[in-house]
C-alpha positions as CSV (number, residue, x, y, z in Angstrom):
1,M,103.5,98.7,92.2
2,I,100.9,101.1,90.7
3,K,101.4,104.7,91.8
4,V,98.1,106.7,92.1
5,L,97.4,110.5,92.4
6,I,94.0,111.3,93.8
7,A,92.6,114.8,92.9
8,D,89.4,115.8,94.6
9,D,88.3,119.0,96.4
10,E,86.6,117.0,99.2
11,P,89.1,115.7,101.9
12,L,86.6,113.0,103.0
13,I,86.3,111.7,99.5
14,R,90.1,111.6,99.0
15,S,90.6,109.8,102.3
16,G,87.9,107.2,101.4
17,I,89.4,106.5,98.0
18,R,92.9,106.3,99.6
19,A,91.7,103.7,102.1
20,V,90.1,101.6,99.4
21,L,93.0,101.8,97.1
22,E,95.7,101.2,99.7
23,S,93.8,98.0,100.9
24,T,95.1,96.5,97.6
25,V,98.7,95.1,97.7
26,D,99.8,96.4,94.3
27,I,98.6,100.1,94.7
28,V,100.1,102.9,96.5
29,V,98.7,106.4,96.7
30,T,101.7,108.7,96.1
31,A,100.0,112.1,96.3
32,E,96.7,114.0,96.7
33,A,95.5,117.3,95.4
34,A,92.5,119.5,96.3
35,D,92.2,121.4,93.1
36,G,93.1,121.0,89.4
37,R,96.2,123.2,89.3
38,A,97.6,121.5,92.3
39,A,96.9,118.1,90.6
40,V,98.8,119.1,87.6
41,E,101.8,120.3,89.6
42,T,101.7,117.2,91.8
43,A,101.6,114.9,88.8
44,L,104.6,116.6,87.3
45,A,106.5,116.2,90.7
46,C,105.5,112.6,91.6
47,R,104.9,111.0,88.1
48,P,102.1,108.7,89.0
49,D,100.9,105.8,86.8
50,V,97.3,106.7,87.3
51,A,95.6,110.0,88.1
52,L,92.1,109.6,89.6
53,V,90.5,113.1,89.0
54,D,87.2,114.5,90.1
55,I,85.3,116.4,87.3
56,K,84.1,119.3,89.4
57,M,87.1,121.0,91.1
58,P,88.1,124.6,91.8
59,V,90.8,126.5,90.0
60,L,90.9,124.0,87.0
61,D,88.1,121.5,86.3
62,G,88.8,117.8,86.0
63,L,88.6,117.7,82.2
64,A,91.1,120.5,81.8
65,T,93.3,118.9,84.6
66,V,93.4,115.6,82.7
67,A,94.2,117.3,79.4
68,E,97.0,119.2,81.0
69,I,98.4,116.1,82.8
70,R,98.2,114.1,79.5
71,R,100.0,116.9,77.6
72,H,103.0,116.7,79.9
73,L,102.8,113.0,80.9
74,P,101.0,111.1,78.1
75,R,101.3,107.7,79.8
76,V,99.4,108.7,82.9
């Protein structure tokens, strides 16, 4: 089972991505976040296999978010 974190500031986008991913047997969306800082905190809490991160987000942009997640969880 592949655990996925979705980080996007648009709720409709998050729900659409969730629907597509969860239609696959081997993927489960374990968490969602609406901004970069929340994405980092959520990743640390839920330890996903994959973080799907939007580039333009409030609080912390996607590139900084990914760098921060990778610093703490290098296998994500």
